[in-house]
N, C-alpha and C positions, 0 to 999 in steps of 0.2 A: 503491498499502500503505500503510495507518493507521499510525502508532508507539498500541502498546494504554500507557495507565499502566499504571506499577507497580502502585498499587493493585487496580485489572480483572484485574493479574495473577495477586494472591495472594490475591484473596478470595474464588473460586468455582473450581472445577476444571468448569466449563461452560464451551461453545465452544472454540476450535483457536484456537494462533496457529504465528506462522510463523520461521526459525531467527533469525533476527535481535532477536525480539520475544521467543524462548525463552535467547538468549545474554546480552541484556540483564539480564534477571529472574534469570539463575541467576548471574551477579556481585555482581551486588544483593543476593542473598541469599546468597554466599560470606562479605562482606564484613561482612552482618548474624554470619553466623558466625565470622568476626575477633574481632568486636566485642565477641561473648558468650564468647569462650576467652579472650581476654584479661581481660573482665572474671572469670572463676572462676578465672584463675592468681591473683588478687588478693584474690579471697573467700578461698583453700587458703592464701597467704602471711601474709593479719591473722587469719583464724583460727588456727594453728600457732605464731605470732606472740602469741598474746593467750589463756591461756588460757577468760576468761569467755564469747570468742566460742564455743565448742561452746555453752554451754546456751540465752544468750543471744538471739546473732542470726545463727547457723549458719545454722540451720533454719527461719529465715524470707529466707538468702540460697539455700534448696536447692530452697522452694517456686518461686520467685521463676525462679532458673535450670530446674526444671522448668517452668515454662510457656513459657519461651522457646526453651526446648528444643525441647518440643510441637509451638509454632507453626510451627518450621522447618521441621520437619517436615511442616506442613500443607501451609507454601507452595510447597514443593520436590512435594506430591502435587497442586497446583493448576498448578503449571507442569507437571509430564511427561503430568498427564492430557492436557493442552490439546496438547504438542507430540505427543503418541502418538497425539491425534484427527485432529489436522491429518498425519498422517505416517502414514494410515491404519491401522497397526498398534493391537491390546486391548491392553486395561488388565492381562494376566497378569502382567507381571514386573513394574509397581507393584503388584499386590496381594501377591506375591510376596515382590518387597523390603519393602514393610507387616509380614505377618507374620514376617517374619523378627526385625521390631525390633520387634516386640513378643513372640516368644517369647526373644529376648536379653535383654534387660527385664524380662519372666520368669526367666528364669531366673537372675539376676543379684543380682535381689531374695531369687528361694528362698538364691542361694547364702551372700550377708549376712548375712539370718537364719540360718542355718545354723552360718556359723563365729561368729557371735554370741555367740547361743543355747546352740550345740552339742547343735540335734535329734539329728544322728544322726553316725555312727560307719564305716557300710555304707550302700547302695541309692541310688537317685536319687539323695538329696539331695546324697552326698557328690560328685556328678558333675556338677551343678548349674553349677557356673562353668566347664567343659568346656566343656558342652554354650550357654551363655550366650558363650564363647568363639568355639566352631563359628557360631554365628548371627550374630554379631557379624561376620565374617571372611566368609562366605556374605554379608551385608547389603551391606557395603561392595563386593564385585564387583560383583554384581546395581545395586547405588548407578552403579558405574561404567561399567556397562553402560548403564544407561539414560541418565547421561550423553552417553557416546558416540553413543548412536542417535539422541537427542532434538540434542545439535548436531550433529551429521556428518548425519542423515540426509537423506532423501527430502521433499521438501513435495511434498503432494496435494491441499490445501488455504489459502488463505494463511492 
């Protein structure tokens, strides 16, 4: 059984990988997530300590964080797609996870805009934060399910 390089694990969702390659890739992506979390915490601490950061530097950090987070989602997508293929499972759960992430992010953005601009006092806009929270919790549960299925699931191909 050959060992797949990390670059090959996260570059494309094509192919299939076994449990050991998935576990190795998942641990590395978890480590990358932890580093991103520490950096984000540092950004918040610096931002609160210096008023000029809000206007001058914080938006730049936000762009970096957005692309880093999007990259992590893509890395997970590649790992899960390959592992589900090797376990002879369909991609429905994976696509559901991506859809929940998208709806949660969009609803959170709508809620933030409504909160800052006071766009509405009733209707769907006022419920956007609850939709975002529910979708985020559901996405977390689906992610945990994908992780368990991929970590402990059967292997039908290498």
